[in-house]
C-alpha positions in Angstrom: -3.0 9.7 24.3 0.4 9.7 22.5 0.8 10.9 19.0 1.7 8.4 16.4 4.8 9.8 15.6 5.7 10.0 19.1 4.7 6.5 19.7 6.3 5.2 16.6 9.6 7.1 17.5 9.9 5.8 21.0 9.0 2.0 19.7 11.8 2.4 16.8 14.5 3.1 19.8 13.5 -1.1 20.0 16.0 -3.2 17.6 13.7 -5.8 17.7 10.8 -3.9 16.7 12.9 -1.4 14.3 14.1 -4.8 12.4 10.4 -5.6 12.0 9.2 -2.4 10.9 12.2 -2.0 8.3 11.0 -5.7 6.8 7.9 -4.5 6.2 8.7 -1.1 4.3 8.3 -2.3 1.0 4.5 -3.1 1.6 4.2 0.4 3.2 5.6 2.1 0.2 3.8 -0.2 -2.2 0.3 0.7 -0.3 1.3 4.2 0.1 2.1 4.5 -3.4 -1.5 3.1 -4.4 -3.6 5.0 -2.2 -1.9 8.6 -2.9 -2.2 7.8 -6.9 -6.0 6.6 -6.3 -6.6 10.0 -4.2 -4.8 12.0 -6.6 -7.0 10.4 -9.6 -10.0 11.3 -7.5 -11.4 7.5 -7.1 -12.7 5.9 -4.5 -11.8 2.3 -3.7 -15.3 1.1 -5.1 -14.3 3.0 -8.3 -11.2 1.9 -8.6 -12.6 -2.0 -8.1 -14.9 -1.4 -10.8 -12.1 -0.3 -13.1 -10.3 -3.6 -12.0 -13.6 -5.7 -12.2 -13.0 -6.5 -8.4 -14.3 -5.8 -5.1 -13.7 -2.7 -3.0 -12.8 -5.1 -0.2 -10.0 -6.2 -2.2 -8.7 -2.8 -2.3 -9.2 -2.2 1.1 -7.2 -5.4 1.8 -4.5 -4.2 -0.6 -4.1 -0.6 0.7 -3.9 -1.9 4.3 -1.1 -4.3 3.4 -3.0 -7.1 4.5 -2.9 -8.6 1.4 -0.2 -10.1 -0.4 -1.2 -9.4 -4.4 0.4 -11.2 -7.2 2.1 -9.2 -10.2 -1.2 -9.5 -12.2 -3.2 -7.8 -9.6 -0.5 -5.3 -9.2 -0.6 -4.7 -13.1 -3.9 -4.7 -13.2 -4.1 -1.8 -10.4 -1.5 0.1 -12.1 -3.3 0.2 -15.2 -6.6 1.3 -13.6 -4.6 4.0 -12.2 -2.6 5.1 -15.6 0.4 3.9 -14.2 2.5 0.7 -14.5 4.6 -1.5 -12.5 8.2 -1.4 -12.4 10.2 -3.6 -10.3 14.1 -2.8 -9.8 16.6 -4.9 -7.9 19.3 -2.6 -6.3 
């Protein structure tokens, strides 16, 4: 069985795959930042959901990248994690 890193490196050699992968980078970065902050705070998905007054499944979808959150939802998540949303166009 191939490791994830090896498979990813192999797939990224394909331009079409690489372009699609790069287009999803902001979603991956957002999910990773939320997961990292939640774990650093010692929170489960259920605990974060409770702070946000939402369901654990909504947090799971957010962290998996299978959800297109509103800015309001992201702001609620940030506040529940002791952070803030910052939008930058560069």
